[in-house]
N, C-alpha and C positions, 0 to 999 in steps of 0.2 A: 205447861199444858198447852198443847197444839192450837194455832190459831187458826179457825177455818170459818169462812164468812161465805157459805157456799149462797144461800139466797139474799143476805142482805147485801154482801157487794157486789152481786148482781144488779141488784133493785138500785143501789146507790149510782152505780156505773150507767144503769139506763136512765134514772132522772138526771144524772149531768149531761148525758148526750143530748137527751132530750130538750133540756133548757140551754141547750148551745155552747156547753163547756166541752172541748174536746179538744186534740192537736190539731192543730193550722198547719203554717207554711212547710215545716217538715215532712209530714204527711202528704203532702200532694206530689203530684209526678211529677216529670221534669217538664220545666220552662216549654212553654208554647214556641212553635217556629217563630222566629224573628226578635223574641225575648232576649233579655241579658242571660247567658249561662247560671244556672244554680251552681250557687259555693259548694266545692266539695264536702261531703259529709264526714265530720271525725267522730270519732269512739273515743271518751276519756272514762276517766275512774271518778269517783267520788267517795267519799265518807258520809255512808245512810246508816238510818238506824238500824238495818239489820246485819252492816260491817261494809265493807271497803266494795262497791259495787260499778260495773259499767254504766254509762250515763251516754247522751248523745252531745253534740258540741253545745247545745242551750243549758246543758244539765238534767235531763229529764232522764229519768231510770227506765232502763230497760231490764224486760221480764223473758223467761224463757217458760213453756208449758208444756208440764210433763206427759200429756198424749201424744207430742209429736211423735213421730217414728222418724228415726234419724235426721234428715234436713226435710223432709216432708211436712209441712204444716197440715195441723188439724183444724186451725183456726179458720173457718170460712163460714160466709154470710152473717149472721146475725152475731156472731162473734169476735168479728173484725171490726164492729161498733162499739164495743167495750174496750177489747184489746186489739189494737189498728197495729198492722205491723209496720217494721221498721222497713221501707223499701229504699231498695239500693237505686241511687241515681245518677248512674254512668257506672265507672267502675267500682271497683272494693274501695270500702271508707278508708280513711287515713287513721292510723293509731296513734294514741297519746296515751299520758299517764302510766299506768301499770297495764296498759293494752298491749296482749302481743299480737303484733299485726299477722304473724303467720297462721293465727286461729281465724280471724276473719275471713268471710268470703259470700257467697250469695248464694239461693236457690230459685227454683223458678215457682212462681204460685200458679193456681189454677187461671188465673185471668190472663198469665202471660207477664205479669210485674216481676221484679226479681227483690227477693227478700234479704235483708241482710242475715249473716250467720255468724255464729260464734262459737267455736269449738264443736260446729256441728249442728246447733240449737237456732232456729229461725228465733230472731228477736222482736219485740214487741212493746207497745206502750200499752199504759192503763188509762182510761179516761178519768178516772178518780183521782187522779195525779195532776193537780191543776198549777202547781208550783215546780219549780226545780229544786230537786233534791226532796221530793217525796217520793214514798214507798208504801203509798197505799194498797196497792195491789199483792205485795208480799204476802203470801201465803192464804189467798184467796182458791178455794175450790171451786171451780165453775166452767160448764162448756166442756165437761167429761174428764175433767183433771185438775190439778192444784197448778199455782203459779208461783214463780219464785223470782226474784232477782239475780244477777248473774255476777260471780265474782271473778276476778281477773284470770284466774284459772280456768274458766269456763263452764265450772260448776255451779248448783244452784246454792244461794246461802240458804240454809233452813238451819235458825239457830237451836233446833228441837232436835235435831238429828246431829248423831256425833261426826259425821262429814263434815256437817254446817256448824259446828259449835267450836268457838276460839279454841284454838291449840294449847293456850295457855291462859287461862281465865285466873283472875286474882282470886285467890283463896276468900271463901266466905265464912264468917264466925259457926261455928258448929258443921260444916260440911260435911265432915269425915265421923262426925257421933261424938267429938270429943268434947 
């Protein structure tokens, strides 16, 4: 059964955001003039409940939004309070783990900032993920479309679809009706 938390996920995220939970330093812009340079952003991979997925250098899960068109973000305004964009802080982030460096890039946002992309998908955080390795935004449908964690291939991880399913799942008793 497909997991969809249209209203519940949005309300939870709004409550968490209002309560002061959110993404902190990694989402802030570049350092002010005269302050130390920001450390280089690194995109890595981690084993998460839906599968091996992209994370930032602090282990926070990264998502794609199916409503985005090519590299253009459809998440603006109130959407960014729940799904903060991963902003490029300087050049293209470094790749680590199973991340494919040629798939990393960036795109301009309406406010002039640059958002990190992977395989052409703008990348986002979810404010409901309070600890590294959490993927509470997986499968949430809100702000005009579904949200998914991102596989190292650049595709969404959707356990409910053939494309997101484990290609070699362990056989289950009675699976073939025997």
